[in-house]
NUPA-883422 format. One line per 10 residues: number of its first residue (from 1); their letters; for each residue x, y, z of C-alpha. Coordinates in nm, 2 decimals. Each point is the difference from the previous one (the first is absolute). Layout:
// residues N
NUM> A> X,Y,Z; ...
END
This chain:
// residues 524
1> MTSEVIIDAK> -0.45,3.30,0.17; 0.29,-0.25,-0.05; -0.02,-0.37,0.04; 0.27,-0.26,0.07; -0.01,-0.38,0.02; 0.25,-0.17,0.24; 0.03,-0.38,-0.04; 0.18,-0.19,0.28; 0.06,-0.36,-0.11; 0.13,-0.25,0.26
11> PKEISIALLE> 0.05,-0.38,-0.03; -0.32,-0.08,0.18; -0.22,0.30,-0.07; -0.06,0.30,-0.22; -0.12,0.34,0.11; -0.12,0.29,-0.22; -0.06,0.35,0.11; -0.16,0.29,-0.19; 0.10,0.35,0.11; -0.19,0.32,-0.09
21> DKRLVEYQNE> 0.20,0.31,0.08; 0.23,-0.23,0.22; -0.31,-0.11,0.20; -0.08,-0.37,0.01; -0.35,-0.06,-0.15; 0.01,-0.37,-0.11; 0.18,-0.30,0.14; 0.00,-0.36,-0.10; 0.20,-0.28,0.17; -0.02,-0.36,-0.11
31> PRSINFSVGN> 0.20,-0.32,0.07; 0.16,-0.13,-0.32; -0.15,-0.34,0.07; -0.36,0.13,-0.05; -0.15,-0.17,-0.31; -0.34,0.17,0.01; -0.07,0.33,-0.16; -0.30,0.17,-0.15; 0.00,-0.06,-0.38; 0.16,-0.36,0.01
41> IYIAKVKKLM> -0.18,-0.25,-0.22; -0.03,-0.37,0.09; -0.14,-0.31,-0.15; -0.16,-0.16,0.30; -0.27,-0.25,0.10; -0.34,0.06,0.16; 0.02,-0.15,0.35; -0.35,0.05,0.14; -0.33,0.14,-0.12; -0.21,0.22,0.23
51> PGLNACFVDV> -0.35,0.02,-0.14; -0.13,0.22,0.29; 0.26,0.27,-0.09; -0.02,-0.07,-0.37; 0.38,-0.03,0.01; 0.28,-0.25,0.02; 0.34,-0.05,0.16; 0.29,-0.05,-0.23; 0.34,-0.15,0.09; 0.27,0.24,-0.12
61> GYERDAFLHY> 0.27,-0.14,0.23; -0.06,0.23,0.30; -0.07,-0.15,0.35; -0.36,0.13,-0.03; -0.19,-0.06,-0.32; -0.08,0.30,-0.21; -0.36,0.13,-0.04; -0.16,0.03,-0.33; -0.36,0.13,-0.03; -0.23,-0.09,-0.30
71> LDLGSQFNSY> -0.03,0.37,-0.10; 0.39,0.02,-0.01; 0.03,-0.27,-0.25; -0.04,0.26,-0.27; -0.24,0.02,-0.29; 0.24,-0.18,-0.23; 0.05,-0.30,0.23; -0.16,-0.25,-0.25; 0.25,0.11,-0.27; 0.29,-0.04,0.24
81> AKYLKQVQSD> -0.11,-0.35,0.11; -0.03,-0.13,-0.36; 0.33,0.16,-0.10; 0.17,-0.15,0.31; -0.12,-0.35,-0.11; 0.13,0.05,-0.35; 0.34,0.12,0.12; 0.05,-0.30,0.23; -0.12,-0.25,-0.26; 0.33,0.02,-0.18
91> RKKLFSFSKA> 0.32,0.03,0.20; 0.22,0.04,-0.31; -0.19,0.25,-0.23; -0.15,0.31,0.15; -0.36,0.07,-0.10; 0.00,0.35,-0.15; -0.18,0.27,0.19; -0.12,0.16,-0.32; -0.20,-0.32,-0.07; -0.16,-0.01,0.35
101> SHLPDLKKDG> -0.38,0.00,0.01; -0.20,0.28,0.16; -0.29,-0.16,0.18; -0.30,0.19,0.14; 0.05,0.20,0.32; -0.04,-0.16,0.34; -0.35,0.06,0.14; 0.00,0.25,0.29; -0.27,-0.19,0.18; 0.17,-0.34,-0.03
111> SVQQTLQVGQ> 0.13,-0.22,0.27; 0.35,-0.14,0.08; -0.13,-0.35,0.02; -0.12,0.00,-0.37; 0.33,0.17,-0.11; 0.28,-0.17,0.19; 0.07,-0.34,0.15; 0.25,-0.11,0.26; 0.34,-0.08,-0.16; -0.06,0.22,-0.30
121> EVLVQIVKEP> 0.30,0.20,-0.12; -0.04,0.37,-0.03; 0.21,0.30,-0.09; -0.02,0.26,0.28; 0.17,0.32,0.10; 0.06,0.14,0.35; -0.19,0.33,0.06; 0.04,0.01,0.38; 0.28,-0.14,0.20; -0.05,-0.22,0.31
131> ISTKGPRLTG> -0.11,0.23,0.29; -0.02,-0.12,0.36; -0.18,-0.34,0.00; -0.13,0.03,-0.36; 0.17,-0.16,-0.30; 0.06,0.19,-0.33; -0.30,0.14,-0.20; -0.01,-0.11,-0.36; -0.15,0.09,-0.33; -0.05,-0.20,-0.32
141> ELSFAGRFLV> 0.02,0.32,-0.22; 0.37,0.02,-0.08; 0.18,0.33,-0.07; 0.35,0.10,-0.08; 0.08,0.35,0.12; 0.27,0.22,-0.16; 0.07,0.37,0.06; -0.22,0.12,-0.28; -0.23,-0.29,-0.08; -0.18,-0.30,0.16
151> LIPFGDKVSV> -0.05,-0.31,-0.22; -0.30,-0.22,0.07; -0.02,-0.33,-0.20; -0.33,-0.11,-0.15; -0.18,0.33,-0.08; -0.02,0.26,-0.27; -0.05,0.33,0.17; 0.23,0.30,0.04; -0.07,0.21,0.31; 0.17,0.34,0.08
161> SSKIKKSEER> 0.06,0.12,0.35; -0.27,0.24,0.11; 0.27,0.24,0.13; 0.09,0.08,-0.36; -0.26,0.28,-0.05; 0.07,0.13,-0.36; -0.24,-0.17,-0.24; 0.25,0.04,-0.29; 0.27,-0.18,0.19; -0.23,-0.27,0.11
171> ARLKQLIHSI> -0.11,-0.06,-0.36; 0.36,0.00,-0.12; 0.11,-0.26,0.26; -0.30,-0.22,-0.07; 0.05,0.00,-0.37; 0.38,-0.05,0.04; -0.04,-0.30,0.23; -0.27,-0.16,-0.22; 0.25,0.00,-0.29; 0.29,-0.17,0.20
181> KPKGCSVIVR> -0.17,-0.22,0.26; 0.02,-0.38,-0.05; -0.32,-0.18,-0.11; -0.21,-0.14,0.28; 0.13,0.24,0.28; -0.14,0.30,0.18; 0.23,0.29,0.09; -0.04,0.27,0.27; 0.19,0.32,-0.07; 0.14,0.15,0.32
191> TVAQGKRVAE> 0.02,0.37,0.09; 0.37,0.03,-0.06; -0.04,-0.11,-0.37; -0.14,0.35,-0.08; 0.21,0.16,-0.27; 0.21,-0.31,-0.06; 0.10,-0.10,-0.36; -0.11,-0.32,-0.17; 0.36,-0.15,0.01; 0.01,0.02,0.38
201> LDSELKILTK> -0.35,-0.15,0.05; 0.06,-0.27,-0.26; 0.33,-0.10,0.16; -0.16,-0.05,0.34; -0.30,-0.18,-0.15; 0.24,-0.25,-0.16; 0.17,-0.06,0.34; -0.34,-0.06,0.17; -0.11,-0.24,-0.27; 0.33,-0.19,0.05
211> HWTDAIVKVQ> -0.08,-0.03,0.37; -0.33,-0.16,-0.09; 0.16,-0.24,-0.25; 0.28,-0.10,0.24; -0.26,-0.07,0.27; -0.20,-0.23,-0.23; 0.33,-0.18,-0.11; 0.06,-0.07,0.37; -0.35,-0.14,0.04; 0.06,-0.23,-0.30
221> KTQNRPQLVY> 0.34,-0.13,0.11; -0.03,-0.04,0.38; -0.21,-0.27,0.17; 0.04,0.10,0.36; -0.30,0.17,0.16; -0.01,0.26,0.14; 0.25,0.17,-0.23; 0.11,0.36,-0.02; -0.03,0.09,-0.38; 0.05,0.38,0.02
231> EEEGRAIALL> 0.17,0.20,0.27; -0.06,0.37,0.05; 0.31,0.21,-0.02; 0.20,0.04,0.33; -0.12,0.26,0.25; 0.25,0.25,-0.13; -0.12,-0.02,-0.36; -0.37,-0.02,0.11; 0.03,0.31,0.21; 0.18,0.19,-0.28
241> RDLFNPSYES> -0.26,-0.11,-0.26; -0.28,0.16,0.19; 0.18,0.30,0.14; 0.26,0.10,-0.25; -0.03,0.37,-0.10; 0.23,0.26,-0.15; 0.05,0.17,0.34; 0.23,-0.29,0.11; 0.34,0.15,0.08; 0.17,-0.33,0.07
251> IFVNDKDIFK> -0.04,-0.37,0.07; 0.27,-0.14,0.23; 0.07,-0.38,0.02; 0.26,-0.18,0.21; -0.01,-0.33,-0.19; 0.16,-0.06,-0.34; -0.26,-0.25,-0.13; -0.30,0.22,0.11; 0.18,0.31,-0.14; 0.03,-0.17,-0.34
261> EVKDYVSMIA> -0.37,-0.11,0.01; -0.12,0.35,0.10; 0.24,0.17,-0.25; -0.13,-0.22,-0.29; -0.37,0.07,0.09; 0.05,0.38,0.02; 0.19,-0.01,-0.33; -0.29,-0.18,-0.16; -0.28,0.23,0.13; 0.18,0.33,0.01
271> PEKAAIVKMY> 0.34,-0.01,-0.18; 0.07,0.36,0.07; -0.02,-0.07,0.38; 0.23,-0.30,0.01; 0.28,0.21,0.16; -0.20,0.05,0.32; 0.05,-0.36,0.10; 0.32,0.00,0.21; 0.20,-0.27,0.18; 0.06,0.08,0.36
281> NGKTPIFDNF> 0.35,-0.11,0.12; 0.03,0.19,0.32; 0.12,-0.17,0.32; -0.29,0.14,0.21; -0.32,-0.21,-0.02; -0.20,0.15,-0.29; -0.31,0.08,0.22; 0.21,0.17,0.26; 0.17,0.21,-0.27; -0.34,0.13,-0.12
291> NITKQIKSSF> -0.14,0.05,0.35; -0.26,-0.28,-0.06; 0.07,-0.21,0.30; -0.08,0.28,0.24; -0.32,0.09,-0.19; -0.11,-0.37,0.01; 0.05,-0.02,0.38; -0.19,0.33,0.06; -0.28,-0.07,-0.25; -0.11,-0.35,0.11
301> GKTVNYAHGA> -0.13,-0.13,0.33; -0.31,0.07,0.19; 0.07,0.37,0.06; 0.10,0.24,-0.28; 0.11,0.35,0.09; -0.05,0.29,-0.25; 0.01,0.38,0.02; 0.01,0.20,0.34; -0.04,-0.29,0.24; -0.32,-0.15,-0.15
311> YLIIEHTEAM> -0.01,-0.37,-0.07; -0.20,-0.29,-0.15; -0.08,-0.32,0.17; -0.05,-0.28,-0.26; -0.15,-0.33,0.10; -0.03,-0.30,-0.24; -0.29,-0.25,0.06; -0.12,-0.30,-0.21; -0.30,0.21,-0.14; 0.14,0.35,-0.03
321> HVVDVNSGNR> 0.27,0.26,0.08; -0.08,0.25,0.27; 0.17,0.34,0.02; -0.02,0.25,0.29; 0.11,0.36,-0.04; 0.16,0.16,0.31; 0.12,0.36,0.04; 0.26,-0.09,0.26; 0.18,0.29,0.16; -0.08,0.24,-0.29
331> SKNEKGQEGT> -0.01,0.36,0.10; -0.33,0.19,-0.03; -0.09,0.16,-0.33; -0.09,0.37,-0.02; -0.35,-0.10,-0.12; -0.05,-0.20,0.32; -0.10,-0.36,0.05; -0.18,-0.02,-0.34; 0.30,0.13,-0.18; 0.23,-0.25,0.18
341> ALDTNLGAAD> -0.23,-0.29,-0.08; -0.01,0.10,-0.37; 0.38,0.04,-0.03; 0.06,-0.33,0.17; -0.26,-0.18,-0.22; 0.14,0.15,-0.33; 0.35,-0.11,0.10; -0.14,-0.35,0.09; -0.17,-0.02,-0.35; 0.34,0.05,-0.17
351> ELARQLRLRD> 0.18,-0.24,0.22; -0.27,-0.27,-0.02; 0.00,0.02,-0.39; 0.37,-0.07,0.02; -0.04,-0.28,0.25; -0.26,-0.18,-0.21; 0.25,-0.01,-0.29; 0.30,-0.07,0.22; -0.17,-0.30,0.18; -0.22,-0.10,-0.30
361> MGGIIVVDFI> -0.30,-0.01,0.24; -0.31,-0.13,-0.17; -0.36,-0.09,0.08; -0.19,0.22,0.23; 0.17,0.29,0.18; -0.18,0.19,0.27; 0.15,0.33,0.12; -0.10,0.17,0.32; 0.09,0.37,-0.06; -0.01,0.27,0.28
371> DMNLAEDRQM> -0.36,0.13,0.02; -0.07,0.32,-0.19; -0.32,0.21,0.04; 0.00,0.20,-0.33; -0.14,-0.17,-0.31; 0.24,0.19,-0.22; 0.30,-0.14,0.20; -0.13,-0.35,-0.05; -0.04,0.06,-0.37; 0.35,0.14,-0.02
381> LYERMCKAMQ> 0.14,-0.31,0.17; -0.19,-0.23,-0.24; 0.14,0.19,-0.31; 0.35,-0.01,0.15; -0.02,-0.37,0.04; -0.13,-0.05,-0.35; 0.29,0.21,-0.14; 0.26,-0.17,0.21; -0.12,-0.34,-0.13; 0.02,0.10,-0.37
391> KDRARHNILP> 0.36,-0.14,-0.03; -0.12,-0.34,0.13; 0.00,-0.26,-0.29; -0.23,-0.24,0.19; -0.37,0.04,-0.06; -0.16,0.17,0.30; -0.32,0.17,0.12; -0.03,0.27,0.27; -0.32,0.10,0.18; -0.05,0.34,0.17
401> LSKFGLMQIT> 0.01,0.01,0.38; -0.29,-0.17,0.18; -0.19,0.18,0.28; 0.23,-0.18,0.24; 0.31,0.16,-0.16; 0.11,-0.33,-0.17; 0.13,-0.02,-0.36; -0.04,-0.33,-0.18; 0.24,-0.09,-0.28; 0.02,-0.32,-0.21
411> RQRVRPAMDV> 0.32,-0.08,-0.19; 0.08,-0.28,-0.23; 0.17,-0.29,0.17; 0.21,-0.25,-0.20; 0.26,-0.10,0.25; 0.05,0.02,0.38; 0.07,0.34,0.15; 0.37,0.07,0.04; 0.07,-0.04,0.37; 0.35,0.09,0.11
421> NVEEACPTCN> 0.08,-0.07,0.37; 0.20,0.30,0.11; 0.04,-0.12,0.36; 0.34,-0.16,0.04; 0.04,-0.31,0.22; 0.32,0.01,0.20; 0.26,-0.18,-0.22; 0.24,-0.05,0.29; -0.20,-0.16,0.27; -0.25,-0.19,-0.21
431> GTGKIRASIL> -0.28,0.09,0.24; 0.18,-0.11,0.32; 0.06,0.35,0.13; 0.37,-0.07,0.07; 0.29,0.09,-0.23; 0.37,-0.01,0.01; 0.17,0.33,0.11; -0.03,0.25,-0.28; 0.36,0.10,0.04; 0.09,-0.36,-0.11
441> FTDQLEGKID> -0.21,0.03,-0.32; 0.31,0.09,-0.22; 0.19,-0.29,0.15; -0.29,-0.22,-0.11; 0.02,0.14,-0.35; 0.38,-0.06,-0.02; -0.06,-0.36,0.10; -0.24,-0.04,-0.28; 0.25,0.16,-0.25; 0.27,-0.23,0.12
451> QLVNKIGVKK> -0.22,-0.30,-0.05; -0.11,0.12,-0.34; 0.36,0.07,-0.12; 0.20,-0.28,0.16; -0.25,-0.29,0.03; -0.24,0.05,-0.29; 0.25,0.16,-0.23; -0.20,0.31,-0.11; 0.26,0.27,-0.07; -0.22,0.28,-0.13
461> FYLHVHPYVA> -0.33,0.09,0.17; -0.23,0.28,0.11; -0.11,0.05,0.36; -0.33,0.19,0.03; -0.06,0.16,0.34; -0.22,0.28,0.15; 0.13,0.35,-0.10; 0.09,0.08,0.36; 0.21,-0.32,0.03; 0.16,0.07,-0.34
471> AYINQGILSL> 0.10,0.35,0.12; 0.16,-0.15,0.31; 0.19,-0.26,-0.21; 0.12,0.26,-0.26; 0.10,0.28,0.25; 0.36,0.11,0.03; 0.31,-0.02,-0.22; 0.08,-0.35,0.12; -0.36,-0.11,0.02; -0.13,-0.34,0.10
481> KRKWQLKYGI> -0.08,-0.07,-0.36; 0.36,0.08,-0.10; 0.13,-0.23,0.27; -0.22,-0.28,-0.14; 0.12,0.07,-0.35; 0.37,-0.02,0.11; -0.07,-0.32,0.20; -0.24,-0.19,-0.24; 0.06,0.17,-0.34; -0.13,0.29,-0.19
491> GVRVISSEKL> -0.31,-0.20,-0.10; -0.18,0.11,0.32; -0.25,0.27,-0.09; -0.24,0.16,0.25; -0.33,0.14,-0.13; -0.26,0.20,0.20; -0.36,-0.13,-0.05; -0.30,0.19,0.13; -0.22,-0.31,-0.01; 0.20,-0.18,0.28
501> AFLQYEFYDS> -0.07,0.03,0.37; 0.27,0.14,0.23; 0.19,-0.31,0.08; -0.09,-0.19,-0.31; 0.24,-0.10,-0.28; 0.00,-0.18,-0.33; 0.29,-0.14,-0.22; -0.01,0.00,-0.38; 0.26,-0.15,-0.24; 0.15,0.18,-0.30
511> RGEFIDMKEE> -0.30,-0.10,-0.22; -0.24,0.15,0.25; -0.13,-0.33,0.13; -0.09,-0.03,0.37; 0.23,-0.20,0.22; -0.18,-0.15,0.31; 0.25,0.06,0.29; -0.27,-0.01,0.28; 0.03,-0.24,0.28; -0.33,-0.15,0.12
521> IETK> 0.03,0.19,0.33; 0.25,0.27,0.04; -0.10,0.12,0.35; 0.17,-0.25,0.21
END
């Protein structure tokens, strides 16, 4: 199996797609204005105590206050609280972490009232992003994650991933980390550290230690609260950190800054694979070039088709996700109705495992498979689902089919499920149901080009249109595009874009920045 990462960076948003054997399996899309991310650390103030919940609400700058439960304060909270006071007592000279006191662990049966007070400053880390009407979920036990190691201040343990089975390797890693880890910190050794040399692990440990030191320096020097003191790497780097493996064939990026950022990161963690990071300079939109746009539009939405006419119906509710499996117009199997049901269900298991990763669906998922009478068929379906979910990084639990034919799945949820609206609103009528004559569309485009060149003064630009419209504009020796270039200059470029609706268009300047040429109402 080969894997490719495609990163589409635009001025207002960044999209990341992971392809396995050219098939889309993970997709992330975030506006660049988003400030919240799992892993970010804030120095913030307690806003309100909730004794009944044994929790508190903390102001981290979001419209809804973040939730912090007493049990999430972490066993080392007392040590953090004292060190925080020592750091903030002197704005000029930083109190050394090596001199920090290690106080007794926080009592598990304690109460938030006895531990915190309104207005108290706390160091907190986001573990779950805002979902629906809920604010972010916080923890007081800070951690700095790298590719091989996780650094946890205030501790003295070394833990090795349970997925590393060989006792000799576990003992080697434990002894190695004990010899290089900073005093007063715990370290978790991740699975990918297996077989790594001391130089690689020591290099990453120094980087993680510097992240912690830099965060404390920000706490000391800034007085505004809440204040972001440590920001998790961008989505591109965070995805690579967790997913990177030797099977990657290529990582394509269409933005120079992000290309350099990704190139530097890959050079650091796997110097021999640095050459797989490539800059995409093609004229066709990067997602169109790799057939991602079409896969996104066919893989999201309420109805998802898969093999031989069968389809899934996926519904999202506040409490859970509900999936219904339908055979559609599937032809009958030689084994009869039971064989048809089994084949449809097995295909549904494969597609559902992909959909869970693709949409990042979390919480409770209930799947209504087609009823099967044979116990061995139900067991086969359960085993197929478990196998298909092995590639999923999120923690999950799968229960066998119930007597009602339902399968229950729980999957770790740290951010809202990815919901891409694949239904296209009419871009030309704005919902009125009336548009100008389609034959006049190219005249409308020429009017926009004339305005852009002669009134605004933009001499070089790209016009993105639907592929059918692009084909019409480019057809013939003396095409419409050529006529425009002769009339307005050779800076006129026409690009076909699969993401646009039939009579939709977008203008971009030579730097790739969007130019808004829309009138408020273009239907009159």
